[in-house]
ROTOR-769107 format. One record per residue (C-alpha): residue number from 1; chain; x, y, z. Coordinates in nm, 2 decimals, padded with zeros to 4 digits. Example, Ala and Ser with C-alpha at 12.3 -4.5 7.8 and 13.67 -1.06 7.14 Angstrom:
 resi chain   east  north     up
    1     A  01.23 -00.45  00.78
    2     A  01.37 -00.11  00.71
END
This chain:
 resi chain   east  north     up
    1     A  06.90  11.88  15.69
    2     A  06.64  11.60  15.71
    3     A  06.31  11.76  15.62
    4     A  06.00  11.76  15.83
    5     A  05.80  11.44  15.80
    6     A  06.11  11.22  15.77
    7     A  06.09  11.09  16.12
    8     A  05.72  11.01  16.07
    9     A  05.80  10.81  15.76
   10     A  06.07  10.62  15.95
   11     A  05.82  10.54  16.23
   12     A  05.59  10.40  15.97
   13     A  05.86  10.18  15.82
   14     A  05.94  10.05  16.17
   15     A  05.58  09.97  16.23
   16     A  05.54  09.77  15.91
   17     A  05.86  09.58  15.98
   18     A  06.07  09.70  15.69
   19     A  06.35  09.84  15.92
   20     A  06.49  09.78  16.26
   21     A  06.38  09.42  16.31
   22     A  06.61  09.22  16.54
   23     A  06.59  08.91  16.33
   24     A  06.70  09.11  16.03
   25     A  07.01  09.28  16.17
   26     A  07.23  09.14  15.90
   27     A  07.46  09.40  15.74
   28     A  07.66  09.45  15.43
   29     A  08.00  09.60  15.39
   30     A  08.01  09.93  15.22
   31     A  08.22  10.24  15.15
   32     A  08.07  10.54  15.32
   33     A  08.12  10.91  15.24
   34     A  07.94  11.22  15.36
   35     A  08.00  11.59  15.44
   36     A  07.87  11.57  15.80
   37     A  07.75  11.29  16.03
   38     A  07.59  11.24  16.37
   39     A  07.56  10.91  16.55
   40     A  07.28  10.78  16.78
   41     A  07.46  10.50  16.96
   42     A  07.15  10.37  17.12
   43     A  06.98  10.28  16.80
   44     A  07.29  10.24  16.58
   45     A  07.16  10.52  16.35
   46     A  07.37  10.78  16.16
   47     A  07.23  11.10  16.03
   48     A  07.44  11.20  15.72
   49     A  07.41  11.54  15.55
   50     A  07.58  11.66  15.22
   51     A  07.69  11.45  14.93
   52     A  07.62  11.12  15.08
   53     A  07.76  10.82  14.90
   54     A  07.73  10.45  14.98
   55     A  07.90  10.19  14.76
   56     A  07.87  09.81  14.80
   57     A  07.92  09.51  14.58
   58     A  07.68  09.54  14.29
   59     A  07.52  09.87  14.39
   60     A  07.57  10.24  14.46
   61     A  07.35  10.50  14.64
   62     A  07.40  10.88  14.62
   63     A  07.18  11.15  14.78
   64     A  07.18  11.48  14.96
   65     A  07.08  11.36  15.31
   66     A  07.03  11.01  15.47
   67     A  06.94  10.82  15.78
   68     A  07.15  10.51  15.80
   69     A  07.09  10.20  16.02
   70     A  07.44  10.06  16.07
   71     A  07.60  09.77  16.25
   72     A  07.61  09.77  16.63
   73     A  07.92  09.94  16.78
   74     A  07.99  10.15  16.47
   75     A  08.16  10.48  16.55
   76     A  08.09  10.81  16.39
   77     A  08.31  10.83  16.08
   78     A  08.53  11.13  16.04
   79     A  08.47  11.37  15.75
   80     A  08.56  11.20  15.42
   81     A  08.56  10.84  15.30
   82     A  08.55  10.53  15.52
   83     A  08.58  10.17  15.40
   84     A  08.44  09.86  15.57
   85     A  08.13  10.04  15.70
   86     A  07.85  09.80  15.81
   87     A  07.51  09.90  15.67
   88     A  07.16  09.75  15.73
   89     A  06.91  10.00  15.59
   90     A  06.91  10.36  15.45
   91     A  06.65  10.63  15.42
   92     A  06.76  10.88  15.16
   93     A  06.62  11.21  15.03
   94     A  06.71  11.48  14.79
   95     A  06.84  11.38  14.44
   96     A  06.84  11.01  14.53
   97     A  07.03  10.81  14.26
   98     A  07.05  10.43  14.27
   99     A  07.26  10.22  14.03
  100     A  07.22  09.84  14.03
  101     A  07.42  09.56  13.88
  102     A  07.60  09.62  13.55
  103     A  07.44  09.96  13.51
  104     A  07.12  09.81  13.36
  105     A  06.92  10.03  13.60
  106     A  06.95  10.40  13.68
  107     A  06.69  10.53  13.92
  108     A  06.64  10.89  14.04
  109     A  06.40  10.97  14.32
  110     A  06.30  11.25  14.55
  111     A  06.32  11.02  14.86
  112     A  06.31  10.66  14.94
  113     A  06.41  10.37  15.16
  114     A  06.68  10.11  15.06
  115     A  06.74  09.77  15.21
  116     A  07.07  09.66  15.04
  117     A  07.09  09.34  15.25
  118     A  06.77  09.20  15.10
  119     A  06.77  09.40  14.78
  120     A  06.44  09.58  14.85
  121     A  06.33  09.94  14.85
  122     A  06.05  10.19  14.83
  123     A  06.09  10.52  14.64
  124     A  05.86  10.82  14.57
  125     A  05.85  11.07  14.28
  126     A  06.08  10.84  14.08
  127     A  06.24  10.86  13.74
  128     A  06.38  10.53  13.60
  129     A  06.60  10.51  13.29
  130     A  06.57  10.19  13.07
  131     A  06.70  10.08  12.73
  132     A  06.48  09.89  12.49
  133     A  06.58  09.77  12.14
  134     A  06.43  09.99  11.87
  135     A  06.40  09.97  11.49
  136     A  06.73  10.15  11.44
  137     A  06.91  10.07  11.76
  138     A  06.86  10.12  12.13
  139     A  06.57  10.33  12.26
  140     A  06.64  10.52  12.58
  141     A  06.31  10.50  12.76
  142     A  06.22  10.71  13.07
  143     A  05.96  10.59  13.32
  144     A  05.83  10.85  13.57
  145     A  05.64  10.70  13.86
  146     A  05.47  10.84  14.17
  147     A  05.59  10.52  14.35
  148     A  05.85  10.25  14.28
  149     A  05.88  09.93  14.48
  150     A  06.20  09.72  14.46
  151     A  06.07  09.37  14.53
  152     A  06.39  09.18  14.48
  153     A  06.73  09.22  14.33
  154     A  06.60  09.22  13.97
  155     A  06.23  09.29  14.01
  156     A  06.06  09.63  14.02
  157     A  05.70  09.75  14.02
  158     A  05.61  10.11  13.92
  159     A  05.28  10.27  14.00
  160     A  05.10  10.57  13.85
  161     A  05.36  10.61  13.57
  162     A  05.43  10.80  13.25
  163     A  05.65  10.64  12.98
  164     A  05.83  10.85  12.72
  165     A  06.15  10.88  12.51
  166     A  06.19  11.24  12.61
  167     A  06.45  11.33  12.87
  168     A  06.26  11.65  12.96
  169     A  06.04  11.68  13.27
  170     A  05.74  11.79  13.05
  171     A  05.76  11.56  12.74
  172     A  05.58  11.62  12.42
  173     A  05.41  11.28  12.43
  174     A  05.39  11.00  12.69
  175     A  05.20  10.68  12.77
  176     A  05.03  10.68  13.11
  177     A  04.94  10.37  13.30
  178     A  04.85  10.26  13.65
  179     A  05.13  09.99  13.68
  180     A  05.45  09.86  13.52
  181     A  05.63  09.55  13.63
  182     A  05.99  09.48  13.54
  183     A  06.21  09.17  13.58
  184     A  06.57  09.13  13.47
  185     A  06.66  08.77  13.37
  186     A  07.01  08.63  13.44
  187     A  07.28  08.68  13.18
  188     A  07.26  08.46  12.88
  189     A  07.44  08.41  12.55
  190     A  07.37  08.69  12.31
  191     A  07.20  08.52  12.00
  192     A  07.32  08.81  11.78
  193     A  07.67  08.83  11.93
  194     A  07.99  08.64  11.93
  195     A  08.04  08.32  12.14
  196     A  08.08  08.42  12.50
  197     A  07.90  08.75  12.47
  198     A  07.61  08.78  12.71
  199     A  07.29  08.99  12.73
  200     A  07.03  09.04  13.00
  201     A  06.67  09.01  12.89
  202     A  06.43  09.26  13.05
  203     A  06.07  09.14  13.09
  204     A  05.79  09.39  13.13
  205     A  05.42  09.39  13.19
  206     A  05.22  09.72  13.14
  207     A  04.86  09.75  13.23
  208     A  04.61  09.92  13.01
  209     A  04.73  10.27  12.93
  210     A  04.66  10.59  12.73
  211     A  04.86  10.78  12.47
  212     A  04.88  11.15  12.54
  213     A  05.01  11.43  12.31
  214     A  05.10  11.76  12.47
  215     A  04.92  11.66  12.78
  216     A  04.59  11.56  12.60
  217     A  04.47  11.20  12.61
  218     A  04.42  11.09  12.25
  219     A  04.42  10.71  12.23
  220     A  04.34  10.42  12.47
  221     A  04.59  10.14  12.44
  222     A  04.58  09.77  12.55
  223     A  04.80  09.61  12.81
  224     A  05.14  09.50  12.69
  225     A  05.35  09.20  12.81
  226     A  05.68  09.12  12.65
  227     A  06.06  09.14  12.68
  228     A  06.35  09.32  12.52
  229     A  06.46  09.01  12.32
  230     A  06.14  09.02  12.11
  231     A  06.12  09.40  12.07
  232     A  05.76  09.40  12.19
  233     A  05.75  09.77  12.26
  234     A  05.79  09.88  11.90
  235     A  05.42  09.91  11.81
  236     A  05.33  10.28  11.75
  237     A  05.41  10.37  11.39
  238     A  05.22  10.66  11.26
  239     A  04.91  10.87  11.33
  240     A  04.77  11.17  11.14
  241     A  04.51  11.33  10.93
  242     A  04.50  11.46  10.57
  243     A  04.26  11.60  10.31
  244     A  04.22  11.55  09.94
  245     A  03.95  11.62  09.68
  246     A  03.93  11.24  09.62
  247     A  03.88  11.12  09.98
  248     A  03.79  11.44  10.18
  249     A  03.91  11.49  10.53
  250     A  04.07  11.16  10.66
  251     A  04.25  11.02  10.96
  252     A  04.48  10.73  10.99
  253     A  04.66  10.53  11.26
  254     A  04.92  10.25  11.21
  255     A  05.05  10.02  11.49
  256     A  05.29  09.73  11.46
  257     A  05.52  09.49  11.63
  258     A  05.80  09.25  11.56
  259     A  05.74  08.87  11.54
  260     A  05.99  08.63  11.69
  261     A  06.02  08.26  11.65
  262     A  06.26  08.05  11.87
  263     A  06.40  08.38  12.02
  264     A  06.49  08.50  11.67
  265     A  06.33  08.79  11.49
  266     A  06.12  08.65  11.21
  267     A  05.94  08.96  11.08
  268     A  05.70  09.23  11.17
  269     A  05.33  09.32  11.14
  270     A  05.16  09.65  11.09
  271     A  04.79  09.71  11.15
  272     A  04.65  10.01  10.94
  273     A  04.33  10.19  11.03
  274     A  04.19  10.49  10.85
  275     A  03.87  10.68  10.80
  276     A  03.82  10.85  10.47
  277     A  03.57  11.14  10.51
  278     A  03.41  11.09  10.17
  279     A  03.43  10.72  10.16
  280     A  03.42  10.54  10.50
  281     A  03.64  10.33  10.74
  282     A  03.92  10.10  10.63
  283     A  04.13  09.84  10.80
  284     A  04.45  09.67  10.67
  285     A  04.73  09.43  10.78
  286     A  05.08  09.42  10.65
  287     A  05.32  09.13  10.73
  288     A  05.69  09.13  10.63
  289     A  05.93  08.85  10.71
  290     A  06.28  08.74  10.63
  291     A  06.50  08.44  10.73
  292     A  06.82  08.30  10.57
  293     A  06.59  08.06  10.38
  294     A  06.31  08.28  10.25
  295     A  06.15  08.63  10.27
  296     A  05.82  08.77  10.18
  297     A  05.54  09.02  10.23
  298     A  05.16  09.01  10.28
  299     A  04.93  09.31  10.23
  300     A  04.56  09.30  10.30
  301     A  04.31  09.58  10.32
  302     A  03.94  09.62  10.36
  303     A  03.77  09.95  10.27
  304     A  03.41  10.04  10.31
  305     A  03.34  10.28  10.02
  306     A  03.04  10.50  09.96
  307     A  03.20  10.72  09.69
  308     A  03.29  10.71  09.32
  309     A  03.62  10.63  09.16
  310     A  03.79  10.89  08.94
  311     A  03.84  10.64  08.65
  312     A  03.55  10.39  08.68
  313     A  03.28  10.57  08.87
  314     A  03.07  10.39  09.13
  315     A  03.23  10.06  09.24
  316     A  03.02  09.74  09.19
  317     A  03.01  09.69  09.57
  318     A  03.07  09.91  09.87
  319     A  03.29  09.65  10.04
  320     A  03.62  09.67  09.86
  321     A  03.98  09.56  09.92
  322     A  04.27  09.34  09.83
  323     A  04.49  09.05  09.94
  324     A  04.85  09.03  09.81
  325     A  05.11  08.78  09.91
  326     A  05.46  08.75  09.76
  327     A  05.69  08.48  09.90
  328     A  06.05  08.47  09.76
  329     A  06.36  08.25  09.74
  330     A  06.23  07.97  09.97
  331     A  06.50  07.70  09.99
  332     A  06.30  07.38  10.00
  333     A  06.60  07.15  09.98
  334     A  06.80  06.97  09.71
  335     A  06.90  07.31  09.57
  336     A  06.54  07.40  09.48
  337     A  06.40  07.74  09.54
  338     A  06.03  07.83  09.54
  339     A  05.85  08.16  09.47
  340     A  05.48  08.21  09.55
  341     A  05.25  08.49  09.46
  342     A  04.88  08.55  09.53
  343     A  04.68  08.86  09.43
  344     A  04.31  08.91  09.47
  345     A  04.13  09.24  09.41
  346     A  03.76  09.30  09.46
  347     A  03.72  09.51  09.15
  348     A  03.92  09.67  08.86
  349     A  03.90  10.02  09.02
  350     A  04.06  09.95  09.35
  351     A  04.43  09.98  09.25
  352     A  04.40  10.30  09.05
  353     A  04.19  10.46  09.32
  354     A  04.38  10.35  09.64
  355     A  04.72  10.24  09.51
  356     A  04.78  10.47  09.22
  357     A  05.16  10.44  09.22
  358     A  05.14  10.06  09.22
  359     A  04.88  10.07  08.94
  360     A  05.09  10.29  08.72
  361     A  05.44  10.13  08.77
  362     A  05.41  09.83  09.00
  363     A  05.45  09.46  08.92
  364     A  05.16  09.28  08.75
  365     A  04.91  09.12  08.98
  366     A  04.97  08.75  08.95
  367     A  04.89  08.42  09.13
  368     A  05.16  08.16  09.07
  369     A  05.41  07.90  09.21
  370     A  05.76  07.90  09.05
  371     A  06.02  07.64  09.12
  372     A  06.38  07.66  09.00
  373     A  06.70  07.46  09.05
  374     A  07.03  07.61  08.93
  375     A  07.33  07.38  08.87
  376     A  07.65  07.57  08.76
  377     A  07.56  07.68  08.40
  378     A  07.22  07.49  08.39
  379     A  06.88  07.57  08.53
  380     A  06.55  07.39  08.55
  381     A  06.22  07.58  08.62
  382     A  05.86  07.49  08.67
  383     A  05.58  07.76  08.66
  384     A  05.22  07.71  08.75
  385     A  04.99  08.02  08.74
  386     A  04.62  08.11  08.73
  387     A  04.41  08.43  08.69
  388     A  04.20  08.53  08.98
  389     A  04.10  08.89  08.87
  390     A  03.85  08.85  08.59
  391     A  03.91  09.20  08.44
  392     A  04.28  09.12  08.37
  393     A  04.40  08.99  08.03
  394     A  04.65  08.73  08.14
  395     A  04.83  08.41  08.04
  396     A  04.79  08.11  08.26
  397     A  05.06  07.84  08.28
  398     A  04.92  07.50  08.35
  399     A  05.21  07.43  08.38
  400     A  05.53  07.54  08.21
  401     A  05.86  07.35  08.24
  402     A  06.19  07.50  08.11
  403     A  06.55  07.39  08.10
  404     A  06.84  07.63  08.01
  405     A  07.20  07.55  07.93
  406     A  07.44  07.85  07.91
  407     A  07.78  07.86  07.74
  408     A  07.85  07.48  07.76
  409     A  08.20  07.42  07.61
  410     A  08.18  07.14  07.34
  411     A  08.52  07.12  07.17
  412     A  08.84  07.32  07.14
  413     A  08.91  07.43  06.78
  414     A  09.27  07.56  06.80
  415     A  09.26  07.92  06.92
  416     A  08.88  07.91  07.00
  417     A  08.63  07.70  07.19
  418     A  08.29  07.61  07.05
  419     A  08.01  07.68  07.30
  420     A  07.65  07.55  07.31
  421     A  07.35  07.74  07.44
  422     A  07.00  07.60  07.47
  423     A  06.66  07.68  07.60
  424     A  06.40  07.40  07.60
  425     A  06.04  07.45  07.71
  426     A  05.72  07.25  07.73
  427     A  05.40  07.42  07.85
  428     A  05.03  07.43  07.85
  429     A  04.93  07.80  07.81
  430     A  04.59  07.96  07.83
  431     A  04.53  08.33  07.72
  432     A  04.23  08.46  07.92
  433     A  04.09  08.80  07.81
  434     A  03.92  09.06  08.02
  435     A  03.57  08.94  08.07
  436     A  03.45  09.29  07.96
  437     A  03.59  09.21  07.61
  438     A  03.36  08.91  07.57
  439     A  03.63  08.71  07.38
  440     A  03.68  08.34  07.39
  441     A  03.99  08.22  07.58
  442     A  04.28  08.07  07.37
  443     A  04.49  07.78  07.48
  444     A  04.75  07.55  07.34
  445     A  05.02  07.30  07.42
  446     A  05.36  07.45  07.33
  447     A  05.70  07.28  07.29
  448     A  06.00  07.51  07.21
  449     A  06.36  07.41  07.13
  450     A  06.60  07.70  07.11
  451     A  06.96  07.60  07.02
  452     A  07.27  07.82  06.96
  453     A  07.65  07.78  06.89
  454     A  07.91  08.04  06.94
  455     A  08.29  08.04  06.90
  456     A  08.45  08.36  07.05
  457     A  08.82  08.43  06.97
  458     A  09.06  08.73  06.97
  459     A  09.20  08.90  06.66
  460     A  09.46  09.12  06.82
  461     A  09.28  09.34  07.08
  462     A  08.94  09.27  06.94
  463     A  08.72  08.99  07.07
  464     A  08.51  08.84  06.78
  465     A  08.21  08.61  06.85
  466     A  08.03  08.45  06.56
  467     A  07.71  08.28  06.65
  468     A  07.43  08.07  06.48
  469     A  07.11  07.93  06.61
  470     A  06.79  07.74  06.52
  471     A  06.45  07.76  06.69
  472     A  06.17  07.50  06.66
  473     A  05.83  07.55  06.82
  474     A  05.53  07.32  06.81
  475     A  05.18  07.45  06.89
  476     A  04.88  07.22  06.93
  477     A  04.65  07.50  06.82
  478     A  04.70  07.79  06.58
  479     A  04.56  08.14  06.61
  480     A  04.32  08.09  06.31
  481     A  04.20  07.74  06.38
  482     A  04.24  07.42  06.57
  483     A  04.51  07.26  06.35
  484     A  04.86  07.23  06.50
  485     A  05.15  07.44  06.38
  486     A  05.52  07.36  06.36
  487     A  05.74  07.68  06.33
  488     A  06.11  07.69  06.24
  489     A  06.34  07.99  06.24
  490     A  06.72  08.05  06.21
  491     A  06.95  08.32  06.32
  492     A  07.32  08.40  06.27
  493     A  07.54  08.70  06.34
  494     A  07.87  08.84  06.46
  495     A  07.96  09.04  06.77
  496     A  08.29  09.24  06.80
  497     A  08.40  09.41  07.13
  498     A  08.72  09.55  07.27
  499     A  08.84  09.77  07.56
  500     A  09.11  10.03  07.53
  501     A  09.25  10.22  07.82
  502     A  09.52  10.48  07.89
  503     A  09.63  10.66  08.20
  504     A  09.75  11.02  08.23
  505     A  09.95  11.19  08.51
  506     A  09.71  11.49  08.55
  507     A  09.64  11.69  08.87
  508     A  09.39  11.94  08.98
  509     A  09.17  12.13  08.74
  510     A  08.79  12.16  08.72
  511     A  08.74  11.79  08.83
  512     A  09.00  11.80  09.11
  513     A  09.20  11.53  08.93
  514     A  09.44  11.30  09.10
  515     A  09.55  11.10  08.79
  516     A  09.32  11.03  08.49
  517     A  09.22  10.71  08.32
  518     A  09.03  10.70  07.99
  519     A  08.85  10.37  07.90
  520     A  08.69  10.32  07.56
  521     A  08.46  10.03  07.49
  522     A  08.34  10.01  07.13
  523     A  08.10  09.73  07.02
  524     A  07.94  09.63  06.69
  525     A  07.69  09.35  06.63
  526     A  07.52  09.21  06.33
  527     A  07.21  08.99  06.38
  528     A  06.98  08.83  06.13
  529     A  06.67  08.61  06.19
  530     A  06.56  08.43  05.88
  531     A  06.37  08.13  05.75
  532     A  06.08  08.18  05.99
  533     A  05.81  07.94  05.86
  534     A  05.50  08.09  06.01
  535     A  05.36  08.44  06.01
  536     A  05.28  08.62  06.34
  537     A  04.91  08.62  06.27
  538     A  04.91  08.24  06.26
  539     A  05.05  08.20  06.61
  540     A  04.87  08.26  06.94
  541     A  05.06  08.54  07.11
  542     A  05.12  08.42  07.47
  543     A  05.46  08.59  07.52
  544     A  05.77  08.72  07.35
  545     A  05.87  08.37  07.24
  546     A  05.57  08.37  07.00
  547     A  05.69  08.70  06.83
  548     A  05.97  08.54  06.63
  549     A  05.98  08.70  06.29
  550     A  06.22  08.79  06.00
  551     A  06.46  09.06  06.13
  552     A  06.79  09.21  06.04
  553     A  06.99  09.48  06.23
  554     A  07.34  09.62  06.28
  555     A  07.40  09.77  06.62
  556     A  07.68  10.01  06.70
  557     A  07.79  10.10  07.06
  558     A  08.05  10.32  07.21
  559     A  08.11  10.38  07.58
  560     A  08.36  10.63  07.72
  561     A  08.46  10.64  08.09
  562     A  08.69  10.89  08.26
  563     A  08.82  10.80  08.60
  564     A  09.01  10.97  08.87
  565     A  09.07  10.94  09.25
  566     A  08.86  11.15  09.49
  567     A  08.89  11.18  09.87
  568     A  08.54  11.09  10.00
  569     A  08.46  11.05  10.37
  570     A  08.82  11.01  10.45
  571     A  08.89  10.74  10.19
  572     A  09.06  10.75  09.85
  573     A  08.81  10.61  09.59
  574     A  08.83  10.55  09.21
  575     A  08.54  10.74  09.07
  576     A  08.38  10.76  08.72
  577     A  08.34  11.14  08.68
  578     A  08.22  11.10  08.32
  579     A  08.04  10.81  08.17
  580     A  07.91  10.85  07.81
  581     A  07.73  10.56  07.64
  582     A  07.61  10.58  07.27
  583     A  07.41  10.33  07.08
  584     A  07.28  10.34  06.73
  585     A  07.11  10.08  06.50
  586     A  07.09  10.04  06.12
  587     A  06.82  09.84  05.95
  588     A  06.91  09.70  05.60
  589     A  06.54  09.62  05.54
  590     A  06.39  09.92  05.68
  591     A  06.04  09.88  05.53
  592     A  06.00  09.55  05.71
  593     A  06.19  09.61  06.04
  594     A  06.17  09.98  06.12
  595     A  05.87  10.14  05.95
  596     A  06.07  10.25  05.65
  597     A  06.35  10.43  05.84
  598     A  06.70  10.28  05.78
  599     A  06.85  10.45  06.09
  600     A  06.71  10.36  06.43
  601     A  06.70  10.59  06.73
  602     A  07.03  10.74  06.84
  603     A  07.04  10.66  07.22
  604     A  07.27  10.86  07.45
  605     A  07.32  10.82  07.82
  606     A  07.55  11.07  08.00
  607     A  07.66  11.10  08.36
  608     A  07.88  11.39  08.46
  609     A  08.01  11.47  08.81
  610     A  08.19  11.79  08.88
  611     A  08.25  11.68  09.24
  612     A  08.08  11.44  09.48
  613     A  07.80  11.69  09.55
  614     A  07.71  11.77  09.19
  615     A  07.58  11.53  08.92
  616     A  07.42  11.59  08.58
  617     A  07.23  11.31  08.41
  618     A  07.11  11.31  08.05
  619     A  06.92  11.04  07.87
  620     A  06.78  11.10  07.52
  621     A  06.67  10.92  07.20
  622     A  06.68  11.10  06.87
  623     A  06.43  10.96  06.61
  624     A  06.54  11.00  06.25
  625     A  06.19  10.89  06.14
  626     A  06.03  11.17  06.34
  627     A  06.32  11.41  06.29
  628     A  06.30  11.51  06.65
  629     A  06.41  11.42  07.00
  630     A  06.16  11.15  07.08
  631     A  06.27  11.11  07.44
  632     A  06.47  11.35  07.65
  633     A  06.53  11.33  08.02
  634     A  06.78  11.53  08.22
  635     A  06.84  11.59  08.59
  636     A  07.08  11.83  08.76
  637     A  07.14  11.72  09.12
  638     A  07.33  11.94  09.38
  639     A  07.39  11.85  09.74
  640     A  07.51  12.19  09.85
  641     A  07.55  12.07  10.21
  642     A  07.41  11.81  10.44
  643     A  07.13  12.05  10.51
  644     A  07.03  12.15  10.16
  645     A  06.98  11.94  09.84
  646     A  06.83  12.05  09.51
  647     A  06.74  11.87  09.19
  648     A  06.61  12.02  08.86
  649     A  06.46  11.78  08.61
  650     A  06.30  11.79  08.26
  651     A  06.12  11.50  08.10
  652     A  05.99  11.49  07.74
  653     A  05.83  11.21  07.55
  654     A  05.68  11.31  07.22
  655     A  05.30  11.33  07.23
  656     A  05.30  11.20  07.59
  657     A  05.45  11.45  07.83
  658     A  05.66  11.77  07.85
  659     A  05.73  11.84  08.21
  660     A  05.98  12.04  08.42
  661     A  06.04  11.92  08.77
  662     A  06.20  12.07  09.09
  663     A  06.28  11.89  09.41
  664     A  06.44  12.08  09.70
  665     A  06.51  11.97  10.05
  666     A  06.63  12.20  10.33
  667     A  06.69  12.13  10.69
  668     A  06.80  12.47  10.85
  669     A  06.81  12.33  11.20
  670     A  06.81  11.99  11.37
  671     A  06.44  12.05  11.46
  672     A  06.30  12.18  11.13
  673     A  06.29  12.05  10.77
  674     A  06.13  12.16  10.44
  675     A  06.07  11.98  10.11
  676     A  05.93  12.11  09.78
  677     A  05.82  11.90  09.49
  678     A  05.70  12.09  09.19
  679     A  05.60  11.99  08.84
  680     A  05.50  12.21  08.55
  681     A  05.34  12.08  08.23
  682     A  05.46  12.29  07.93
  683     A  05.21  12.12  07.70
  684     A  04.91  12.22  07.91
  685     A  05.08  12.53  08.05
  686     A  04.99  12.46  08.41
  687     A  05.14  12.33  08.73
  688     A  05.08  11.97  08.84
  689     A  05.16  11.76  09.14
  690     A  05.30  12.04  09.35
  691     A  05.38  11.95  09.71
  692     A  05.53  12.14  10.01
  693     A  05.61  11.94  10.32
  694     A  05.71  12.09  10.66
  695     A  05.86  11.86  10.92
  696     A  05.91  11.95  11.29
  697     A  06.15  11.71  11.46
  698     A  06.07  11.69  11.83
  699     A  06.29  11.52  12.09
  700     A  06.05  11.23  12.09
  701     A  05.82  11.27  11.79
  702     A  05.81  11.40  11.44
  703     A  05.53  11.63  11.32
  704     A  05.46  11.66  10.94
  705     A  05.23  11.90  10.75
  706     A  05.19  11.86  10.38
  707     A  05.02  12.09  10.13
  708     A  04.97  11.97  09.78
  709     A  04.80  12.07  09.45
  710     A  04.72  11.84  09.16
  711     A  04.54  11.91  08.84
  712     A  04.30  11.61  08.88
  713     A  04.26  11.62  09.26
  714     A  04.29  11.99  09.34
  715     A  04.41  12.11  09.68
  716     A  04.49  11.88  09.97
  717     A  04.68  11.86  10.29
  718     A  04.81  11.60  10.53
  719     A  04.91  11.61  10.90
  720     A  05.09  11.31  11.07
  721     A  05.27  11.24  11.39
  722     A  05.53  10.96  11.42
  723     A  05.73  10.86  11.73
  724     A  06.09  10.95  11.65
  725     A  06.28  10.70  11.85
  726     A  06.06  10.40  11.75
  727     A  06.06  10.45  11.38
  728     A  06.29  10.63  11.15
  729     A  06.12  10.95  11.02
  730     A  06.16  11.07  10.67
  731     A  06.03  11.35  10.45
  732     A  05.76  11.17  10.26
  733     A  05.43  11.21  10.09
  734     A  05.10  11.12  10.26
  735     A  05.01  10.76  10.27
  736     A  04.76  10.76  09.98
  737     A  05.00  10.89  09.71
  738     A  05.34  10.83  09.57
  739     A  05.60  11.09  09.48
  740     A  05.88  11.13  09.23
  741     A  06.24  11.11  09.35
  742     A  06.55  11.23  09.17
  743     A  06.81  11.24  09.44
  744     A  06.99  10.93  09.56
  745     A  07.30  10.95  09.79
  746     A  07.53  10.65  09.81
  747     A  07.87  10.63  09.97
  748     A  07.91  11.01  09.97
  749     A  07.82  11.05  09.60
  750     A  07.50  11.20  09.46
  751     A  07.35  10.97  09.20
END
C-alpha cells in the first residue's frame, strides 16, 4: 500500500508545478505491469501495488508501489502486462530501480518522482552505480545520496553523498561530499577501440570532500572535476605509518593521477608526503610517462632532516633532497634516438640513508645527453656528459663520438666469407675525482680505431671462426705527463662451436616426460692480445678501452639442455626441465694473466625443474687458486598451490657473506595473506633482515602490517592502507626499504 505521507508529497509536487500541469500533459507510450491497480478517472491517476514495472524507449522503472499519472481516458488495466499504455508522471516507492539508456546508469532509491516525458526526476535515499576506469580495469563505484535530482536525460546532481567501491551498506571506507554533478556525453569513437566502436564519456564535478575510514574522518580532500576519459578519479595511492630505529615513528601519504594530452593518456604523477618522527617532514613528486616515441621518469624529493646518517653522521645541511630525470628512446626524426639523464643530490649521504637499495645496486647517478642512429649493421652515437655531484669520481664526455660497423661482408673466399668489424671513436674525456680526495682532474683528447677480420666456415658439424684484429689509440696526454701517447695492440684467435641434438621416445617418469630432446652445445675459444706498445700505468684510465694489455686465454664451454612437453594452463609447451652450463678457462701465462694460477674459476649454472611448480637453481664458481668454492648461490623454489609459495636460498661469497635465506608467502583465504622474509648470517651467527608481513584484503581497501628486525636498524614496524580497486595491492616492504626476491612466476612456470 502507499505509505502515509505519500499524498502530502504529491500535493507538494503539484504545487511546485512538477506534475499535473495542463500545458505539460504530453505522454509517452510504455508497457505497464502490476499486481493490482485502481483508477481515479477524474484525475487520470492509477494506484498500482505489487511488482510494478514500466518500460519505455530508453528507460525502465521498477518498484513496489506507484502512483501513475496517465493519459486521459485510460481504462484500468487488467492484472498482468499491458502494452501501449500512456504515461505522464510516476511517483514510486519501495525498492525503486531506474535504468537509463544503454545501461550506463543504475539507480536504486527508497522513493522518488519520475517524469519520463521530460527526462526529469527527484529521488530520496538513493544508491547510484557507476563505472570509472581504474589502473587495472573498470572500477565499480557506488554513490549513496540523501537526494538525487535528474535534471535532464543525461544530467544528474547528487546531494549529501558518500562515494565508495564497496557494495555493502556500511563500507570500510568512503568519501563524503555535499554535492556531485554528473553529465553523460553523446557516444563518440573509442580512441582505444576499433573503428566504429563508441564510448560515452562521463563528466563529473565533486565539491570539497573528506576521506573516512571505518566511519572516522581522517583526511580533507580538494574538489575534483574531470571525466572518465582522462581517469581523473585515480588519485588515492597509499596511506600508512611505520617505525624504524633510523627514522622513528613515521607517517606517509601518496596521492596521484593520470595525465592526458589530446584525449590520450600521456603518463601519471604521484605526490608523496611523509613525516619522519626523528627527522622531519618530506615532500616528493614522481612523474612517469610513455608514448610511442619516448618514455621516461622524474623523481624529486625534499626532506627536512634534523637527524644523523648511519654512514656519514650529521648532514652538511638540514634541507636535503634529490632530483632525478631519465628520458629514454626519444625519436627525434631521421632515425635518431635521444636519451637524457639528470641527477642532482644535495649531499653524499642522501642515497645511502633514504634510497638504500638504489645506492647499493642501482644505476650510477649521471647527467648526460646521448644520441644514436642505427642503420642496418652500422650505428653512430654522440655522448655529452657532465658531473653535478662533487663527491662522485666520474668521467665527463665533452663530447664522445663513436661509429660501429658489425659483420660487414667484404669478399667471398670459396666456402667462407670474410667479415669486417670496426669501432671508431673520437672523444674529449675528463676524469674528475671526488673533491674529498683533493686530486687534480685528468683530461685528454682520445682517438681510437678498433678493426677486426673474421672468416667463419664449417668443418663438418663444427663452425670454426678465426679472427684477427688491430687497435690504435691516440692520447693527447699521458698518465705520467703532458706528452701525447700513441698505443698499438693486436689480437688473434679461433672460436669453434657446434650443436648436437637427439630425440627419444620416452613417456612418464619423474619428470612427466612426453618425449625427450637432448641438446649439447660445446664451445672452445682461443684469444691472444699481443704487441701492446704502452703499459697501463702510462695511460689515463677513463674506461675499459684504456685497460688494453697483453693477455692470453683458452675458454671451454659446454651447455646441456633437456626438453620435453608439459601441459601448462591448458596448453602444450616445450620446456627446458634441465639446463646445465659449464665454463672453464686456462691461462698459458698464468703469472701475468691470472695471479699465478693456470686454471681459472670453474663456473657452473644449473636450472632443474621437477614440474612447473618446483625449480632448483645453482650458480657456483670454484677457485683453484683459493682451493675453495669462491661463490655459491642456490635457491629452491616451490609453488605448492596458488595460495602458498616457498623459496629457500643460500648465498656464499668468500670473505664477503655467508647467508641462508627463507621466503614464504601464504594466502589462506581471499581476505588474508602472510609473508615471511628471513636471513641468517652464518659468519656472524645471527639473524639479519627478518621481516613478517600481514595483509588484510578488504572489499575496498588493503590493510598491511609489517614487523621487521635488522642487525643495524633493530626492530621496526609499518602500517599502511591502500584502496584496493584503485591500485593493485601487493605484498611488499615498507616504502623506505628494499627487499630480496627469489620467486618469479611466468607463464605458469616458477623461475
